[in-house]
N, C-alpha and C positions, 0 to 999 in steps of 0.2 A: 504494500500500500504506500502511496506517495502523498506527502503533505507539501502543498505548493504555496507560493507567495501571492501577492496582490497584483491587480491589474493597474495599468498606468494610462488608460485612455481618458485623461482628465482635461477638459478645455481650460486654457489659461486666460486669466483676467489681467488687465493692465491696472496695477495698483497705484499709479501716479495720480496725485491730486485727490485721492479718495479720503474722505473724513468719516469719523465714527458715525455721525448722524446720517450718512448716506447708505449705510450697510443694508438696512432692510429695504429701503426704496430701490436701490440698485439691484440687489439680488432678487427681489420679487419681480422686477421688470425682466431680468434675464430669464427667470423661470417661466413667468406667465406669457410674455410676448414671444420669446425665442422658441421655447419648447412647446407652447400652446397646450399646456396641461389642462385637463378637464376633470373635475371631481365626478365620481359616480357613486351610486347608492351602496355599492358593495363594500366601501371602505369607511362608512360612517358607523358610529356607535349604535349597536342594537340595544335598546334599553331593557330588554327582557333578561339580560344576565350581565350586568356590569360588575366591575371588580369590587369585591367586598372589602370594607375597611379593615377587617380583622385578618385578612390574608388566608383564611381557611377555605380551601376549594379543592375538589377532586372530581374527575370525570373519567368514566370508562365506558367503552362500547366494544363488545366482542362481535357485534353484528349477528347475534343470535336471536334478536328480539322480533324479527319479521318486518321491521320498518326502519326508517331513518328519522323517527320523531324527535330524537335528542339533538338533531342538527338543524341548522339553517339550510334550506334546500333551494334557495332562489337562484343558484348558479348552475342549475341543471336544465338543459335545453329541451329534453324530451324524455320519454319513459326508458329509452335505451341508455341514458347518460349515467345513471347509477342504479344498479340492481343487486339483489342478494342472490348468490348462486351457491349450489351445494358443492361445487368442486371448481377449482382447487382450493380447499380451505386449509388455512394454516393450523387451526385448531377448532374443535367443535364441528358443527355440521354446515356452516355457511361462511362465506366471505363477501366483502363488498367488491363488486366489479364496476370499473369506470371505463366508459367508451367515449372517445371524442371523434366525431365524424366531420367530414368536410361540410362547412356551412354552420357549424355549431358556435355561432358568435353571440356572446352576451357581454353587456357593459363595454369593456374596452379590449376584449380579446376572445380567443377561442377556448372554451372551458367546459369541463364537467367536474364540478367540485362540490364538496360538502364543507360547510363552515362551522367551526365551533363557536358558540355564542358568548364565550367568556373573554374578558379583557383583563390581562394580568396587572397586578399592582407593580408599579415601578420600584426598583431597588429590591425586589423579592426574587427568590430562586425558583425557577420552573423546571419540572422534570417531565419529559415526554417519552413515550414508547409507542412505536407502531411497527407492524410487520408488513412488508410490501413486496410485490413481485411484478417485474416487468414481463409482459406477455412474450412468449417465445417468438411470435411473429411480429413484434413491434418493429415498425419500419425505420431502419437506420439510414436508408439511402436518401431520405428527405433532408437530413442535416439540420432539422429544426431543434430548437431548445424547448424542453418540456419541464415544467415545474411539477413535481409529484408531491412535495410537502412545502408549504410556504407559510411563513409567519409574517403576515401582512401588516403594514402600518395602519394607524387609525387617524382619520382626519380630525382636526380640532375645529369643531363647528362654531367656536366663539370667534373665529377669524371671518373677515368679510368673504362673501362669495367670490370665487376666483382665486383665493389663496388657500383653499383647503385641498392640498395636493394628494392625489392618489399616486404615491411613490412606489418604487420597487420594494420588495420585502426587506424587513430588517435582517432576516436570513432565510435561506431556502435550500432545498435539495433539487438540483438541476440534473436532468438526464439529457445528454447530448452526444450523439454519435457513439453510443456504447459506453460513455464515461459518466460516472456519478460525481458531481461537483457541488460544493457548498460555498456560497458567497454571502458576505455580510455587507450592510450599508450603515453608515454612521453620519450623523450631523450633530456636532457638539454645540454648546452654547457659544455665542459670539465671543464671550470673555475668555474662552479656552483656546482661542487662536492667537497667533503672534501678531496679526495685523488685520485691518479691515479687508484688505485684498485677499488674504488667506481664507477668511470666512466667505467672501463672495464666491471664490472658486469652489470651496467645499459645498456651499449651498447650491450652486449650479449643478455640481455633480450629483448631489443628493436628490435633486428634482429631475434629473435626466433619466427618463424611462428606458433609454437604450443602454444604460450603464448598469450592469449587474452588481457592481461593487468590487470588493476585494475577495480574492479566492483564498479560502482558509483550509480547504480539504478537498482531495481528489482521489478517486479510485478509477484508474483506467480499466477497460475491459470488464466493466461491471456485468456480472452474469445475468442473463435473461432466463426466464422459465424456472427460477428457483426462488424460494422465500428468503428474504433478508430481514433480520431483526435490527431496527434502528433504535438507538437511545440518544436523546439530546438533553443536555442540561444547560440552562442559560440564566444569567443574571442581567436584566435590562437596566443598565446604569451607565451614565456618562463619566463617572469618576472611578468606579472599580468593577466594571462589567467584565463578563467572560462568557465563552461558549465552549462546551465540550461535546464531542460526538463519538459514538461507537457504532460499528456495524458488525453484527455477528460476534460481539464481544471484543472486537479489536478496535482500539482507539484510532480515529482518523481525523479528528478535529480537536485542537487544543489551542484556543485563542484567548488571550487576555488583553483587555483594552475596552474602550468605550463601545457600547452596543445599544443602538436605538437612535431616535431623532429627538433633539432637545425640545422641540416645539409641539410635541404631541402629548395628550393627556394620560395615556396608559401605555402599557406594553402592547406588542402586536398580538393579533388573533391568528389562530391556525386555520388553514384550508388544506384539505387533502383531495386527491383526484388527479386531474390532468389540466394544465393550463399551458397554452401556446400563444405567442404573439402573432405568429404566422399561421395562415390557414393550412391545416393538414390536407395532404392529397389522398391519404389512405386512412382508414380507421386506426386510432391509437388506443390500446387497451392496457390497463394496469389494474392490479388487485391490491386491496388493503385489508388488513385484519388486525384485531387485538390492539385497539388504541387505548392509551392511558395518558392522563395528564394530572399532575398534582402541583399545586403551589405549595412549596415547602416552607416550613417555619424558618425564621432567621437562624443562620448558622448550620442548617441541616442540609446534608447532601447524600447521594447514593452513588455507588459505582456498580456497574453490571458485573456479573460473574463471568466465568469462561464462556458460557453459552450466550452471553449478551442479553440476558433477561433479568429484569428487576421488577418485582411486583410490590409496588408501594401504595397502590390504591385500594385493593380489596375486591368489592363486588365488580363483576364483569360488565354490568350495564347499569350505570348510575350517575347521577350528578349530586354532589353535596356542596352546599354553600353555607358557611356558618359564621 
């Protein structure tokens, strides 16, 4: 397994003559006018399950309940987009099957996704587990980038319309040409940059939807047609953040540094399934099973055993908020 460094496709801004008071005005103009970003309903806070002040939260779904009632399902184009199938199941009798067909456009891309309704508390530690399988006939010849798990940013609706950006995920699992890659995106508080010009450049990159961010983990020749157990732990913080990831019990992400966007009210929410910016020419199929998420108490963390499995939630189909 290979751990790789970051990308460098960052537009440069001319810092001459820029004053502190110009930061927000200038960077907003770059993002809104140049990139033409548009907010969409998928990245706004769903009030049905906001982050609890106590930090006590757990969610589990083994997809054995016969439906997707625990999830937000407005990112499914049709009845084929997400189904429960008896085979191939990772455990139990069923798994979730996601299919993305040509023409399956929703919001700002081509997608077949389920969304978790919870928004994590900033500065808290999150533990995620999911088992996923890329279909054996997944088309690699198209060269498209597919997001199979993504921790999406949350728009701050206190901002004026036009400045509530639907950015790239805080972090995500990307599948591209047979390779599994994890990227992160960060935007720190303006005071954490060395100059106004540095913040303008960082803000431009944060709002550039063609920039996946910095590469923090990569597995080339990621096997199709077999189940893989993913474990991620993250602390969404701009002062002492971090992200760790394991696949099948083997560490492949170990990042320490800022994680998140300074101007957003909560940590990112999870979406699973398939998302592509480009229209697929052939059906894309992915399976997911055994999802767990727990917001951990301060100072608490878990490490997976040799099999890559950690059971910290308990019931296999439940939501607990306390």
